[in-house]
N, C-alpha and C positions, 0 to 999 in steps of 0.2 A: 878308417877301416879295421885297422888293427883294434882302437877302442870298441867298436861296435863287434868285429869277432870275438874277443876275450870278454866283452857281454854275455853273448849269447852262448859262450861254454860254460858259464855261472850263472843259470837260473836263479840258484837260491840267493844271488847277492839282492834280487827284489827289484831291480830295475824294469820299469816300462818305459822303452825307448820310442818317443813319437816321432822322430825323425831327423833330420841334420840340416845342415846349412853349407853350403858350397858355392864359390865365385865361379866355379869351372863347369858345372854338371847344370843341364836345364832344369829349371824350376820346376814340378811336379814329376819328375823322373823316378822311376823305383831302382835303388841300387844296393842288390844284396839284402832286399827286402824291407828297405826302408825309403821313405820318400824324402825329396829334397822339398825342404819348406822353406826355401827363400835363400838369400845372398846374407853375408855375414853381417852388412849392415842391416839387416833387418830382424834381429836376433830379438828385440824387444817386442816386436808384433808378433813373432814365435813364440815367446814365451808366455804371453797373455795367449794366445790361439790353444796353445796347449794347456795352459795352465800348469806350466812345468816347476818344478820346485828345486832341481838343479840342472846345471847345465856343463858339458865336459869339454873344454876349448882344444885344440888341436890343429893348429896354424903352420905346421912343417913349414920351413923354407920361408914364412912371412916375415916382414918385420918387425923390430919390436914396438914401433909405433902403430902398427896394425895389432899386434895383440894388447898393446895399452887401451887402444880404443875400443877392440870388443870388451876386455873386461870392464870397462868404465861404463859402456851402455848395459851391460849383463847385473852390475849392482845396482843401476836405477829400478832393476825388477824386483830386488829381495829375494833374489834366490841363491842357493848354494853354488861356487864357482869352483871348477876343478879341473885344473890346467896339465895335458900331457907334457911328460919330462923333456922332451924333446926341445921345447921352447924355455924349459926354465931357467937357463941362463940370460932369458932377455928379461925377467922380471927385476925390478930394482924398486927398493923403496913401497916393497906392498911385502906386509907380513906373509908369512905362508907358512905352510906346514905339510910334512909329508905322509900323506896316506896311502893306500895301495888297491888296488881292484883286483886283489890275489896274483896274477900274471903279470899284474902291469899297474906299476907303480904311477900315483898320480901327485900333485900338488894341491894342495888347497889353498886359495886366496883368502886373507884376512878373516881366516875360522874363528869365527867368537866362542867365547867360553860358554855361552848359554847354546852352542851347538850338540854340547855333551848332555845326554838326557838325565844323567846325575845331577847337575847342576840345574837344570831345568825343574828337578824335583823340589831341591833345595830352595830354589826360589818362590816355587809355587807354595811350599810349606811355609816359609817365611811370609809372602802375602797373608795366607788364611790364620795365622796367629795373630798377628799386627791388626789385621782389617778386624777381625772378632773381636779383639781385646778395646781397640777403639772406639767402636760400635755400642759395645758394651757400656762402656766408661761416660761415652757421649749422647748416649741414649735420650737422657734429661735435657739437656741443652739443644738436641735437632729437634724436641718436643715442643720447645719453648720457640725456638726458629721459625717450627713452623707455624707455630700460633700467632706469633708477632707478623708474619707473611698474611694471615688469614685476616688478623684485623685492621692490618694497616692499608691493604691495596685488594682491588679485586682481580681474579685471576687464580690460575693454579697454584700451588704452592711448589712444586717442581718445575724445570725448564730441561726438557730434552733437547739435543742438538747433537745433530749426527756430526762425528767426526771420524779421522782416519787412523787406524790401528795397526795392529801385528798385519805384516805382508799386505799392506796398504789394503786391507777391508776396513769396510766402514762400522760401526757402532752406534747404540746411541747413549750418548755421554749425559751423566745426571748431575744436576745441579740445583739448590734450592733457587728459588727464583726471587733473587735480593737486587732486583732491579724493577725501573720502572716497566709497564707492560708496553710502551712505546718506546722502549730503547732500542729497539734495532736501527730506528732511523739513523741513530750516530754512526751507522758505519758498522764493518766487522771486524775491525782490529783494533784491541782496546788500546786507550791514550790515557795520558794522564788526567786526574779528575773524572775520569770516564764513570758515567752514571749505571752504567752494568756490573761494575766489579767492587766488593767491599777487601779493605785493606788488610782484614784479619785473613781473608780465604775461608771463612767457615763455609760461605755458601758451596763450597767444593767436598764437603763431607759426604754429602751423598752417593758420591763417587766410588765412596767403600764396597757399596752393592755393585758397581760395575768391576771392582777386583775380586769380590766372592764367587762371581758369576764367570771367573776367567778372561773379563773381555779388557780389564787393566792390571796392571802391576800396582804396587804401593810406590815404588821406584821404577822409574824409565825415561823417557823421553816423554814431554808435554804434547799431547793430539793436537793437530789442527784440522780445520775443516779443509774439508777436499778442493775446492776452488783455490785455497792458499797452497796446499800440497801440488796440486798441477801447475801452479806460477812456480814454486821453490825449486821443485824437481827440473826445471830447466831454464833456472838459473843458478842454481849452487851445486858443486860437481859433487857425487857421492850422498846425494840428500836421502834418499830414498833409504839408505843402508841404515838409518836410524829407525826403520821399521821394520829391523826385522826381529826386535825384540818389543814385548808388549807395549803400549802407553803408559805412563807413571802419573800417579796422582802427585809426586813430587819428582823431583830428577837433580842431576850434577849442575846441569845449567842454572835451574831456579834457587838451589842455595848457594851459587856463586852470584846471585843479584841477577841473573840473564831473563826476568821475567816481563811481561807488557809490551809495551813499545821499546824494544832492545834490539840491536842488531841479530838478524835471523842469524847469520853467515857466522856471529861469533857462539849462538846458541847452538847450531848444529856443529861445530867443533865439538863443543863441550858432549853434546849426546853423542859424537862418534866416539870421543875417547872411554865414555861410559860402555856403550856395547861393546867395544874392543877390549875391555880392561874388567869387564863385571868378577867381580867376586862377592861372597858372601856377606866378607867382612864391610866390601866398598857399599854396597846397600845398606848395612847396619850403619856406617859413616851417617851417609847420606839422612837416614831418617834421625838421626840424634841429633844434627843441624838443623835439619827442618823444625824439630820439636824445641831448640835452642833459639831458632829464629821467631818460632813464635811466641816464646815465654816472653822475650825480651824486646818484642815488636822490631827486630832487625829485619823487617821483610822488604829488601831494596825492590823498587820498583813495581809494587806490588799494586799495579793496575791494567 
């Protein structure tokens, strides 16, 4: 209630509070003008129902385990998380930064570098410059690939596949159809000698269009199909945290050989490291390593 009363006194902060969760007040009851949306264990459902982009956790008097569990649930929903300082001493092994709600200081859990608007502008600028230059110089090659596809087999030149991107939202990822028309019968997870993937990854070039229109970034976690995301979020702690940033054409996991049929747990670990340690120089480093790997043919697990 202290948090809510502070927000009410500060409309200029721009918060539109949808409700709160309580383990003591009956669900549906209205308290101080706010409805009780459910119990703390219902936090994921409440986030989805209200389409919240930020959660403030105030579990005064609760155990550290309760706090850790609620934070873990909220992280799976790709929302910003802030904790009322009364429970600050309970947080361990979580990167935190101190912010404030004017009269009420709050703790941000795992505040990613790209939460900063200036950093997002810098990254978007790099995306536009790199994507435009690559498309300009690769245009003749892309035309040759398109012609080869048309001459070699029947079917469309491009292949569209729905993937999960920023904040868990779906988008259509574009690829050259460098595969057999019946390749999907081989399953949905790529393996060694898979007929659907080229070792040079030239089939990925059309994703530069996804980058230009803002659906993807040059560097970021590689996007997965929705059914894999649904499975991995249940199996891998903090998996959805990787969706706090745009999906990438290349990434920290990929330049370290984690592509194709490799450990998804290990890939997620690299993706989370990237998300939580982003910098413009880090992006440039990954881009340069991608170029070197492409030129030298050192694209480990490129299947």
